[in-house]
TORFIKOL-517306 format. One record per residue (C-alpha): residue number from 0; y, z, x; residue in three letters. Coordinates in steps of 0.02 Angstrom, whole numbers, padded with zeros to 5 digits, always signed. Layout:
N
<r NUM, <Y, Z, X>, 'ALA'>
...
This chain:
305
<r 0, <+02971, -00067, +03370>, 'UNK'>
<r 1, <+03012, +00109, +03310>, 'UNK'>
<r 2, <+03200, +00134, +03293>, 'UNK'>
<r 3, <+03198, +00277, +03419>, 'UNK'>
<r 4, <+03124, +00159, +03548>, 'UNK'>
<r 5, <+03258, +00030, +03506>, 'UNK'>
<r 6, <+03394, +00159, +03536>, 'UNK'>
<r 7, <+03309, +00217, +03696>, 'UNK'>
<r 8, <+03316, +00043, +03774>, 'UNK'>
<r 9, <+03489, -00008, +03708>, 'UNK'>
<r 10, <+03649, +00092, +03736>, 'UNK'>
<r 11, <+03726, -00018, +03601>, 'UNK'>
<r 12, <+03620, -00103, +03467>, 'UNK'>
<r 13, <+03666, -00262, +03375>, 'UNK'>
<r 14, <+03582, -00298, +03209>, 'UNK'>
<r 15, <+03598, -00418, +03063>, 'UNK'>
<r 16, <+03574, -00393, +02876>, 'UNK'>
<r 17, <+03515, -00523, +02751>, 'UNK'>
<r 18, <+03481, -00518, +02565>, 'UNK'>
<r 19, <+03325, -00601, +02497>, 'UNK'>
<r 20, <+03341, -00764, +02399>, 'UNK'>
<r 21, <+03332, -00751, +02211>, 'UNK'>
<r 22, <+03201, -00887, +02202>, 'UNK'>
<r 23, <+03058, -00942, +02313>, 'UNK'>
<r 24, <+03139, -01114, +02324>, 'UNK'>
<r 25, <+03288, -01050, +02421>, 'UNK'>
<r 26, <+03187, -00941, +02539>, 'UNK'>
<r 27, <+03157, -01079, +02666>, 'UNK'>
<r 28, <+03344, -01109, +02697>, 'UNK'>
<r 29, <+03370, -00922, +02723>, 'UNK'>
<r 30, <+03224, -00912, +02842>, 'UNK'>
<r 31, <+03301, -01052, +02945>, 'UNK'>
<r 32, <+03470, -00959, +02949>, 'UNK'>
<r 33, <+03383, -00803, +03012>, 'UNK'>
<r 34, <+03284, -00896, +03144>, 'UNK'>
<r 35, <+03447, -00979, +03201>, 'UNK'>
<r 36, <+03519, -00805, +03234>, 'UNK'>
<r 37, <+03359, -00750, +03319>, 'UNK'>
<r 38, <+03419, -00837, +03478>, 'UNK'>
<r 39, <+03549, -00697, +03492>, 'UNK'>
<r 40, <+03404, -00574, +03512>, 'UNK'>
<r 41, <+03464, -00440, +03390>, 'UNK'>
<r 42, <+03395, -00265, +03408>, 'UNK'>
<r 43, <+03329, -00280, +03230>, 'UNK'>
<r 44, <+03367, -00364, +03065>, 'UNK'>
<r 45, <+03368, -00287, +02891>, 'UNK'>
<r 46, <+03327, -00363, +02722>, 'UNK'>
<r 47, <+03405, -00293, +02564>, 'UNK'>
<r 48, <+03336, -00255, +02392>, 'UNK'>
<r 49, <+03403, -00318, +02227>, 'UNK'>
<r 50, <+03470, -00186, +02108>, 'UNK'>
<r 51, <+03328, -00084, +02039>, 'UNK'>
<r 52, <+03204, -00170, +02154>, 'UNK'>
<r 53, <+03227, -00336, +02062>, 'UNK'>
<r 54, <+03190, -00435, +02220>, 'UNK'>
<r 55, <+03056, -00317, +02286>, 'UNK'>
<r 56, <+02923, -00451, +02309>, 'UNK'>
<r 57, <+03045, -00574, +02388>, 'UNK'>
<r 58, <+03103, -00438, +02507>, 'UNK'>
<r 59, <+02923, -00396, +02553>, 'UNK'>
<r 60, <+02875, -00578, +02578>, 'UNK'>
<r 61, <+03024, -00613, +02690>, 'UNK'>
<r 62, <+02997, -00455, +02793>, 'UNK'>
<r 63, <+02813, -00492, +02821>, 'UNK'>
<r 64, <+02850, -00674, +02864>, 'UNK'>
<r 65, <+02978, -00621, +02994>, 'UNK'>
<r 66, <+02858, -00492, +03063>, 'UNK'>
<r 67, <+02716, -00616, +03081>, 'UNK'>
<r 68, <+02805, -00777, +03131>, 'UNK'>
<r 69, <+02953, -00724, +03238>, 'UNK'>
<r 70, <+03003, -00603, +03376>, 'UNK'>
<r 71, <+03123, -00516, +03258>, 'UNK'>
<r 72, <+03100, -00334, +03206>, 'UNK'>
<r 73, <+03129, -00330, +03016>, 'UNK'>
<r 74, <+03186, -00172, +02927>, 'UNK'>
<r 75, <+03167, -00178, +02738>, 'UNK'>
<r 76, <+03277, -00082, +02619>, 'UNK'>
<r 77, <+03191, +00039, +02500>, 'UNK'>
<r 78, <+03280, +00116, +02351>, 'UNK'>
<r 79, <+03251, +00258, +02228>, 'UNK'>
<r 80, <+03304, +00167, +02070>, 'UNK'>
<r 81, <+03171, +00106, +01947>, 'UNK'>
<r 82, <+03024, +00167, +02051>, 'UNK'>
<r 83, <+02886, +00293, +02026>, 'UNK'>
<r 84, <+02814, +00392, +02171>, 'UNK'>
<r 85, <+02656, +00288, +02163>, 'UNK'>
<r 86, <+02755, +00125, +02176>, 'UNK'>
<r 87, <+02852, +00187, +02327>, 'UNK'>
<r 88, <+02691, +00242, +02412>, 'UNK'>
<r 89, <+02612, +00073, +02377>, 'UNK'>
<r 90, <+02761, -00016, +02455>, 'UNK'>
<r 91, <+02750, +00096, +02609>, 'UNK'>
<r 92, <+02564, +00060, +02624>, 'UNK'>
<r 93, <+02595, -00128, +02618>, 'UNK'>
<r 94, <+02729, -00116, +02753>, 'UNK'>
<r 95, <+02621, -00004, +02861>, 'UNK'>
<r 96, <+02477, -00128, +02849>, 'UNK'>
<r 97, <+02595, -00268, +02901>, 'UNK'>
<r 98, <+02652, -00168, +03053>, 'UNK'>
<r 99, <+02832, -00148, +02994>, 'UNK'>
<r 100, <+02910, -00012, +03101>, 'UNK'>
<r 101, <+03064, +00049, +03008>, 'UNK'>
<r 102, <+03133, +00078, +02833>, 'UNK'>
<r 103, <+03311, +00095, +02769>, 'UNK'>
<r 104, <+03302, +00226, +02630>, 'UNK'>
<r 105, <+03439, +00212, +02499>, 'UNK'>
<r 106, <+03485, +00285, +02331>, 'UNK'>
<r 107, <+03511, +00112, +02258>, 'UNK'>
<r 108, <+03604, +00042, +02108>, 'UNK'>
<r 109, <+03534, +00023, +01931>, 'UNK'>
<r 110, <+03507, -00159, +01881>, 'UNK'>
<r 111, <+03656, -00228, +01786>, 'UNK'>
<r 112, <+03547, -00300, +01649>, 'UNK'>
<r 113, <+03482, -00127, +01603>, 'UNK'>
<r 114, <+03629, -00047, +01514>, 'UNK'>
<r 115, <+03623, +00141, +01506>, 'UNK'>
<r 116, <+03472, +00153, +01620>, 'UNK'>
<r 117, <+03407, +00332, +01626>, 'UNK'>
<r 118, <+03396, +00383, +01810>, 'UNK'>
<r 119, <+03304, +00543, +01762>, 'UNK'>
<r 120, <+03146, +00438, +01746>, 'UNK'>
<r 121, <+03149, +00392, +01930>, 'UNK'>
<r 122, <+03034, +00491, +02043>, 'UNK'>
<r 123, <+03171, +00514, +02173>, 'UNK'>
<r 124, <+03345, +00559, +02115>, 'UNK'>
<r 125, <+03430, +00553, +02285>, 'UNK'>
<r 126, <+03407, +00462, +02449>, 'UNK'>
<r 127, <+03365, +00628, +02532>, 'UNK'>
<r 128, <+03214, +00643, +02416>, 'UNK'>
<r 129, <+03157, +00469, +02466>, 'UNK'>
<r 130, <+03177, +00509, +02650>, 'UNK'>
<r 131, <+03071, +00666, +02628>, 'UNK'>
<r 132, <+02937, +00562, +02542>, 'UNK'>
<r 133, <+02933, +00435, +02684>, 'UNK'>
<r 134, <+02915, +00580, +02807>, 'UNK'>
<r 135, <+02772, +00648, +02703>, 'UNK'>
<r 136, <+02692, +00476, +02708>, 'UNK'>
<r 137, <+02714, +00473, +02897>, 'UNK'>
<r 138, <+02621, +00637, +02909>, 'UNK'>
<r 139, <+02466, +00552, +02839>, 'UNK'>
<r 140, <+02456, +00452, +03003>, 'UNK'>
<r 141, <+02408, +00290, +02915>, 'UNK'>
<r 142, <+02541, +00189, +03008>, 'UNK'>
<r 143, <+02486, +00096, +03166>, 'UNK'>
<r 144, <+02623, +00189, +03258>, 'UNK'>
<r 145, <+02571, +00371, +03253>, 'UNK'>
<r 146, <+02751, +00421, +03221>, 'UNK'>
<r 147, <+02754, +00322, +03060>, 'UNK'>
<r 148, <+02910, +00233, +03000>, 'UNK'>
<r 149, <+03079, +00256, +03081>, 'UNK'>
<r 150, <+03202, +00297, +02941>, 'UNK'>
<r 151, <+03382, +00243, +02920>, 'UNK'>
<r 152, <+03506, +00302, +02787>, 'UNK'>
<r 153, <+03678, +00247, +02730>, 'UNK'>
<r 154, <+03845, +00324, +02778>, 'UNK'>
<r 155, <+04015, +00292, +02701>, 'UNK'>
<r 156, <+04166, +00296, +02818>, 'UNK'>
<r 157, <+04286, +00268, +02672>, 'UNK'>
<r 158, <+04195, +00391, +02560>, 'UNK'>
<r 159, <+04052, +00371, +02437>, 'UNK'>
<r 160, <+04118, +00298, +02273>, 'UNK'>
<r 161, <+04016, +00422, +02170>, 'UNK'>
<r 162, <+04069, +00575, +02272>, 'UNK'>
<r 163, <+04259, +00592, +02283>, 'UNK'>
<r 164, <+04243, +00763, +02364>, 'UNK'>
<r 165, <+04225, +00718, +02548>, 'UNK'>
<r 166, <+04154, +00890, +02592>, 'UNK'>
<r 167, <+04015, +00871, +02464>, 'UNK'>
<r 168, <+03986, +00693, +02524>, 'UNK'>
<r 169, <+03955, +00758, +02700>, 'UNK'>
<r 170, <+03834, +00888, +02630>, 'UNK'>
<r 171, <+03735, +00747, +02550>, 'UNK'>
<r 172, <+03732, +00648, +02712>, 'UNK'>
<r 173, <+03672, +00799, +02811>, 'UNK'>
<r 174, <+03536, +00827, +02680>, 'UNK'>
<r 175, <+03471, +00652, +02715>, 'UNK'>
<r 176, <+03469, +00682, +02901>, 'UNK'>
<r 177, <+03390, +00854, +02882>, 'UNK'>
<r 178, <+03255, +00774, +02773>, 'UNK'>
<r 179, <+03206, +00666, +02921>, 'UNK'>
<r 180, <+03323, +00518, +02943>, 'UNK'>
<r 181, <+03327, +00446, +03120>, 'UNK'>
<r 182, <+03494, +00355, +03108>, 'UNK'>
<r 183, <+03641, +00313, +02996>, 'UNK'>
<r 184, <+03702, +00137, +02957>, 'UNK'>
<r 185, <+03875, +00134, +02878>, 'UNK'>
<r 186, <+03946, +00038, +02732>, 'UNK'>
<r 187, <+04068, -00099, +02782>, 'UNK'>
<r 188, <+04246, -00050, +02827>, 'UNK'>
<r 189, <+04400, -00143, +02892>, 'UNK'>
<r 190, <+04497, -00006, +02979>, 'UNK'>
<r 191, <+04410, +00069, +03131>, 'UNK'>
<r 192, <+04505, +00231, +03110>, 'UNK'>
<r 193, <+04398, +00266, +02956>, 'UNK'>
<r 194, <+04242, +00249, +03062>, 'UNK'>
<r 195, <+04306, +00358, +03204>, 'UNK'>
<r 196, <+04355, +00494, +03081>, 'UNK'>
<r 197, <+04185, +00481, +02996>, 'UNK'>
<r 198, <+04097, +00497, +03164>, 'UNK'>
<r 199, <+04197, +00653, +03207>, 'UNK'>
<r 200, <+04160, +00732, +03037>, 'UNK'>
<r 201, <+03976, +00699, +03064>, 'UNK'>
<r 202, <+03985, +00789, +03230>, 'UNK'>
<r 203, <+04074, +00937, +03150>, 'UNK'>
<r 204, <+03940, +00944, +03016>, 'UNK'>
<r 205, <+03801, +00949, +03145>, 'UNK'>
<r 206, <+03740, +00772, +03111>, 'UNK'>
<r 207, <+03676, +00715, +03280>, 'UNK'>
<r 208, <+03581, +00554, +03244>, 'UNK'>
<r 209, <+03647, +00384, +03303>, 'UNK'>
<r 210, <+03778, +00304, +03190>, 'UNK'>
<r 211, <+03784, +00114, +03175>, 'UNK'>
<r 212, <+03946, +00034, +03113>, 'UNK'>
<r 213, <+03932, -00094, +02973>, 'UNK'>
<r 214, <+04043, -00249, +02994>, 'UNK'>
<r 215, <+04063, -00392, +02871>, 'UNK'>
<r 216, <+04174, -00538, +02923>, 'UNK'>
<r 217, <+04277, -00614, +02782>, 'UNK'>
<r 218, <+04228, -00796, +02761>, 'UNK'>
<r 219, <+04326, -00847, +02606>, 'UNK'>
<r 220, <+04443, -00783, +02471>, 'UNK'>
<r 221, <+04294, -00770, +02353>, 'UNK'>
<r 222, <+04199, -00674, +02486>, 'UNK'>
<r 223, <+04345, -00552, +02499>, 'UNK'>
<r 224, <+04341, -00515, +02313>, 'UNK'>
<r 225, <+04152, -00499, +02316>, 'UNK'>
<r 226, <+04162, -00371, +02457>, 'UNK'>
<r 227, <+04281, -00264, +02355>, 'UNK'>
<r 228, <+04156, -00265, +02213>, 'UNK'>
<r 229, <+03999, -00237, +02318>, 'UNK'>
<r 230, <+04075, -00096, +02419>, 'UNK'>
<r 231, <+04144, -00014, +02261>, 'UNK'>
<r 232, <+04323, -00004, +02323>, 'UNK'>
<r 233, <+04332, -00058, +02505>, 'UNK'>
<r 234, <+04506, -00033, +02579>, 'UNK'>
<r 235, <+04586, -00190, +02649>, 'UNK'>
<r 236, <+04726, -00151, +02774>, 'UNK'>
<r 237, <+04893, -00231, +02730>, 'UNK'>
<r 238, <+04895, -00322, +02897>, 'UNK'>
<r 239, <+04730, -00407, +02853>, 'UNK'>
<r 240, <+04790, -00455, +02679>, 'UNK'>
<r 241, <+04952, -00527, +02751>, 'UNK'>
<r 242, <+04853, -00633, +02872>, 'UNK'>
<r 243, <+04745, -00700, +02733>, 'UNK'>
<r 244, <+04896, -00731, +02622>, 'UNK'>
<r 245, <+04975, -00838, +02759>, 'UNK'>
<r 246, <+04823, -00952, +02749>, 'UNK'>
<r 247, <+04882, -01017, +02579>, 'UNK'>
<r 248, <+04702, -01034, +02516>, 'UNK'>
<r 249, <+04653, -01142, +02665>, 'UNK'>
<r 250, <+04468, -01104, +02673>, 'UNK'>
<r 251, <+04448, -01141, +02859>, 'UNK'>
<r 252, <+04602, -01037, +02902>, 'UNK'>
<r 253, <+04534, -00889, +02801>, 'UNK'>
<r 254, <+04368, -00904, +02891>, 'UNK'>
<r 255, <+04455, -00900, +03061>, 'UNK'>
<r 256, <+04561, -00749, +03012>, 'UNK'>
<r 257, <+04407, -00657, +02949>, 'UNK'>
<r 258, <+04309, -00692, +03108>, 'UNK'>
<r 259, <+04456, -00641, +03218>, 'UNK'>
<r 260, <+04481, -00476, +03123>, 'UNK'>
<r 261, <+04296, -00434, +03134>, 'UNK'>
<r 262, <+04294, -00479, +03319>, 'UNK'>
<r 263, <+04439, -00362, +03355>, 'UNK'>
<r 264, <+04352, -00225, +03255>, 'UNK'>
<r 265, <+04196, -00248, +03361>, 'UNK'>
<r 266, <+04297, -00250, +03522>, 'UNK'>
<r 267, <+04378, -00085, +03474>, 'UNK'>
<r 268, <+04212, -00008, +03424>, 'UNK'>
<r 269, <+04132, -00059, +03588>, 'UNK'>
<r 270, <+04279, +00015, +03684>, 'UNK'>
<r 271, <+04251, +00177, +03587>, 'UNK'>
<r 272, <+04065, +00181, +03632>, 'UNK'>
<r 273, <+03993, +00140, +03461>, 'UNK'>
<r 274, <+03805, +00166, +03457>, 'UNK'>
<r 275, <+03774, +00004, +03366>, 'UNK'>
<r 276, <+03852, -00134, +03261>, 'UNK'>
<r 277, <+03767, -00198, +03104>, 'UNK'>
<r 278, <+03828, -00367, +03040>, 'UNK'>
<r 279, <+03822, -00399, +02854>, 'UNK'>
<r 280, <+03794, -00586, +02869>, 'UNK'>
<r 281, <+03793, -00638, +02685>, 'UNK'>
<r 282, <+03648, -00750, +02738>, 'UNK'>
<r 283, <+03758, -00856, +02851>, 'UNK'>
<r 284, <+03749, -00871, +03039>, 'UNK'>
<r 285, <+03911, -00956, +03090>, 'UNK'>
<r 286, <+04031, -00808, +03085>, 'UNK'>
<r 287, <+03912, -00690, +03173>, 'UNK'>
<r 288, <+03878, -00815, +03311>, 'UNK'>
<r 289, <+04065, -00844, +03334>, 'UNK'>
<r 290, <+04096, -00657, +03350>, 'UNK'>
<r 291, <+03959, -00644, +03482>, 'UNK'>
<r 292, <+04039, -00785, +03582>, 'UNK'>
<r 293, <+04214, -00711, +03568>, 'UNK'>
<r 294, <+04150, -00543, +03630>, 'UNK'>
<r 295, <+04062, -00625, +03777>, 'UNK'>
<r 296, <+03891, -00571, +03715>, 'UNK'>
<r 297, <+03756, -00700, +03751>, 'UNK'>
<r 298, <+03632, -00588, +03661>, 'UNK'>
<r 299, <+03594, -00404, +03641>, 'UNK'>
<r 300, <+03515, -00404, +03814>, 'UNK'>
<r 301, <+03691, -00424, +03883>, 'UNK'>
<r 302, <+03735, -00245, +03837>, 'UNK'>
<r 303, <+03569, -00172, +03890>, 'UNK'>
<r 304, <+03594, -00214, +04071>, 'UNK'>
């Protein structure tokens, strides 16, 4: 279903993100995790890309499998890094043939095993260029949906790590929207005030598309450190760190604290009329399901009515 239709039927969307397995052998366990969460009837699910498209085929295979064997609406990530224009077009053609409705267009990170990778060789230097290319592809009317792909882009409530100037950062975000993005999905954050401020700045900049808040529940001390690395400097409120410190490395206690913090974030976001919540699941279903139950959400239908 095109993302605009999803927004039209749901005043608040709920979606889940997964990253593809590194090997075909582990794909079955991930598929079962995703199907387990399918009972919550998410608005859509997204599947990430490895750095530089290193898991491109695994992403494609998982997306197509979900599209053809489940009721889920999969949204694959698509990145600029390490791709020619012809490769990007080929990927779009494969997804269009499979009936995939939406794409999340991202700048992407260079693969860590390619030291000193020269980004100037990439066909698209910025996410806005990739968005414009997807729009151009849509104009060819080769997608089963005459509108073509719905397009999502990333937003950064705490600021983009590569753009310390927050005014320039907002210019870049508006460029992505002006190029044809239909919605914004934010990077994870742990203080809702960052999201509310980001939403207001978008409004001041004339960015009118729906903004979905990205939430990642902390599930372990290792998970906490990994988040800081993946998000390139996520800010952890002192109150959250104190709560985790009181757990004294008790894994179950940390998991409960993380789920409780994320639940309270979601409760506040819902009270402030967030357009959608996107759960970064880290390929696990337990924490997300617990948050749903704590919020009193049987499934996403509960907020549609």
